[in-house]
MARKE-474177 format. One line per field, with one value per residue: x, y, z of N, C-alpha, C in turn. Coordinates in Angstrom, 1 decimal. Each point is the difference from the previous one (the first is absolute). Example, Ala and Ser with C-alpha at 12.3 -4.5 7.8 and 13.67 -1.06 7.14 Angstrom:
MARKE-474177
n.u (13.2/-0.4) $
n.v (-5.7/1.1) $
n.w (7.8/-0.7) $
ca.u (-0.9/0.9) $
ca.v (1.2/1.1) $
ca.w (0.0/0.0) $
c.u (0.9/-0.8) $
c.v (1.2/1.1) $
c.w (0.0/0.8) $
This chain:
MARKE-474177
n.u (0.8/1.0/0.3/-1.3/-0.1/1.1/-0.5/-1.2/0.7/0.8/-1.0/-0.7/1.1/0.2/-1.3/0.2/1.1/-0.6/-1.1/0.8/1.0/0.2/1.0/-0.1/-1.3/0.3/1.0/-0.7/-1.0/0.9/0.5/-1.2/-0.3/1.2/-0.2/-1.2/0.4/0.9/-0.9/-0.9/1.2/0.5/-1.0/0.2/1.3/-0.1/-0.9/0.8/1.1/-0.7/-0.4/1.2/0.4/-1.0/-0.3/-0.6/-0.4/-0.5/1.0/0.7/-0.8/0.0/1.3/0.1/-0.9/0.7/1.1/-0.5/-0.5/1.1/0.7/-0.8/0.1/1.3/0.0/-0.7/0.7/1.0/-0.5/-0.4/1.1) $
n.v (-1.2/-0.1/-1.1/-0.3/0.3/-0.6/-1.0/0.2/0.1/-0.9/-0.7/0.3/-0.4/-1.0/-0.3/0.2/-0.7/-0.8/0.1/0.0/-0.5/0.2/0.5/0.9/0.1/0.0/0.8/0.8/-0.1/0.2/0.9/0.4/-0.2/0.5/0.9/0.0/0.0/0.9/0.7/-0.2/0.1/-0.2/0.7/0.9/-0.1/0.0/1.0/0.5/-0.3/0.3/1.1/0.1/-0.3/0.7/0.2/0.9/-0.1/-1.1/-0.2/0.3/-0.7/-0.9/0.2/0.1/-1.0/-0.6/0.4/-0.2/-1.1/-0.1/0.3/-0.7/-0.9/0.3/-0.1/-1.0/-0.5/0.4/-0.5/-1.0/0.4) $
n.w (0.0/0.8/-0.7/0.1/1.3/0.2/-0.8/0.6/1.1/-0.4/-0.5/1.1/0.6/-0.8/0.1/1.3/0.0/-0.8/0.8/1.0/-0.6/1.2/-0.5/1.0/-0.3/-1.3/0.2/0.8/-0.9/-1.0/0.7/0.3/-1.3/-0.4/0.9/-0.4/-1.3/0.4/0.7/-0.9/-0.5/1.2/0.4/-1.0/0.1/1.4/-0.1/-0.8/0.7/1.1/-0.7/-0.4/1.2/0.4/-1.3/0.6/-1.2/0.5/0.7/-1.1/-0.8/0.9/0.2/-1.3/-0.1/1.0/-0.6/-1.2/0.5/0.7/-1.1/-0.7/1.0/0.0/-1.3/-0.1/0.9/-0.7/-1.1/0.6/0.5) $
ca.u (-0.8/0.9/0.6/-0.9/-0.1/1.3/0.0/-0.9/0.6/1.0/-0.7/-0.5/1.1/0.5/-1.0/0.0/1.3/-0.1/-1.1/0.3/0.6/1.1/1.3/0.4/-0.9/0.3/1.2/-0.3/-0.8/0.8/1.0/-0.8/-0.3/1.2/0.2/-0.9/0.5/1.2/-0.4/-0.8/0.5/0.1/-1.4/-0.5/0.7/-0.5/-1.4/0.0/0.5/-0.9/-1.1/0.5/0.1/-1.4/-1.0/-1.3/-0.8/-1.3/0.2/0.3/-1.3/-0.8/0.5/-0.3/-1.4/-0.3/0.5/-0.9/-1.2/0.2/0.2/-1.3/-0.8/0.5/-0.5/-1.5/-0.1/0.5/-1.0/-1.3/0.2) $
ca.v (1.2/1.2/0.1/0.6/1.4/0.6/0.0/1.0/1.2/0.3/0.4/1.3/0.9/0.2/0.8/1.4/0.6/0.3/1.0/1.3/0.8/0.8/-0.7/-0.3/-1.1/-1.2/-0.5/-0.5/-1.2/-1.1/-0.3/-0.7/-1.3/-0.7/-0.3/-1.0/-1.2/-0.5/-0.4/-1.3/-0.9/-1.4/-0.6/-0.2/-1.2/-1.3/-0.2/-0.4/-1.4/-0.9/-0.1/-0.8/-1.3/-0.6/1.0/-0.1/1.1/0.1/0.8/1.4/0.6/0.1/1.1/1.2/0.3/0.4/1.3/0.9/0.0/0.7/1.4/0.5/0.2/1.2/1.2/0.1/0.4/1.4/0.8/0.0/0.8) $
ca.w (0.0/0.1/-1.3/-0.9/0.4/-0.4/-1.4/-0.3/0.4/-1.0/-1.2/0.1/0.1/-1.3/-0.7/0.5/-0.4/-1.4/-0.3/0.6/-1.1/0.5/-0.1/1.3/0.6/-0.6/0.6/1.4/-0.1/-0.5/1.1/1.1/-0.5/0.2/1.4/0.3/-0.6/0.7/1.3/0.0/-1.1/0.5/0.2/-1.3/-0.6/0.6/-0.4/-1.4/0.0/0.6/-1.0/-1.2/0.5/0.0/-0.4/0.6/-0.6/0.7/1.3/-0.3/-0.4/1.2/0.7/-0.7/0.1/1.3/0.2/-0.7/0.7/1.3/-0.4/-0.4/1.2/0.7/-0.8/0.3/1.4/0.0/-0.7/0.7/1.2) $
c.u (0.9/0.7/-0.9/-0.1/1.3/0.0/-0.9/0.6/1.1/-0.6/-0.5/1.1/0.6/-1.0/0.0/1.3/-0.1/-1.0/0.4/0.7/1.2/1.3/0.5/-0.8/0.3/1.3/-0.2/-0.8/0.8/1.0/-0.8/-0.4/1.2/0.3/-1.0/0.4/1.3/-0.4/-0.6/0.5/0.1/-1.3/-0.6/0.7/-0.5/-1.4/0.0/0.5/-1.0/-1.2/0.5/0.1/-1.3/-1.0/-1.4/-0.9/-1.4/0.1/0.3/-1.3/-0.9/0.4/-0.4/-1.5/-0.4/0.5/-0.9/-1.3/0.0/0.2/-1.4/-0.9/0.5/-0.5/-1.5/-0.2/0.3/-1.1/-1.3/0.1/-0.6) $
c.v (1.3/0.2/0.7/1.5/0.8/0.2/1.1/1.4/0.4/0.4/1.4/1.1/0.3/0.8/1.5/0.7/0.4/1.1/1.4/1.0/0.8/-0.9/-0.5/-1.1/-1.3/-0.6/-0.6/-1.3/-1.2/-0.4/-0.7/-1.4/-0.9/-0.4/-1.1/-1.4/-0.5/-0.5/-1.4/-1.0/-1.4/-0.6/-0.3/-1.2/-1.3/-0.3/-0.5/-1.4/-1.0/-0.2/-0.9/-1.4/-0.8/1.1/-0.3/1.1/0.1/0.7/1.4/0.7/0.2/1.2/1.3/0.3/0.4/1.4/1.0/0.0/0.8/1.5/0.6/0.2/1.2/1.3/0.2/0.5/1.5/1.0/0.1/0.8/1.3) $
c.w (0.0/-1.4/-1.0/0.2/-0.5/-1.5/-0.5/0.3/-1.0/-1.3/0.1/0.1/-1.4/-0.8/0.4/-0.5/-1.5/-0.3/0.6/-1.0/0.5/0.0/1.4/0.7/-0.7/0.5/1.4/0.0/-0.4/1.1/1.1/-0.5/0.1/1.4/0.5/-0.5/0.7/1.4/0.0/-1.0/0.6/0.2/-1.4/-0.6/0.6/-0.4/-1.5/-0.1/0.5/-1.0/-1.2/0.5/0.1/-0.2/0.6/-0.5/0.6/1.3/-0.3/-0.4/1.2/0.8/-0.7/0.1/1.5/0.3/-0.7/0.8/1.3/-0.3/-0.4/1.2/0.8/-0.8/0.3/1.4/0.2/-0.6/0.8/1.3/-0.1) $
């Protein structure tokens, strides 16, 4: 679950860096992205290796649907306040 959140955060960060348009913001965003990759590289490598050793697409799909479902419930709960 944490990996999915991190992936979504990185994708949103890359989207934000590209859309802002400021040269300094782009450099700061790319440096921050590189920092995140460097910080979590061991965890990413071990996760990728364990996935290649025994791919479990059903479990991955279940985690993704659970994440989207809980996110939707939070959005609905926030809107209904």
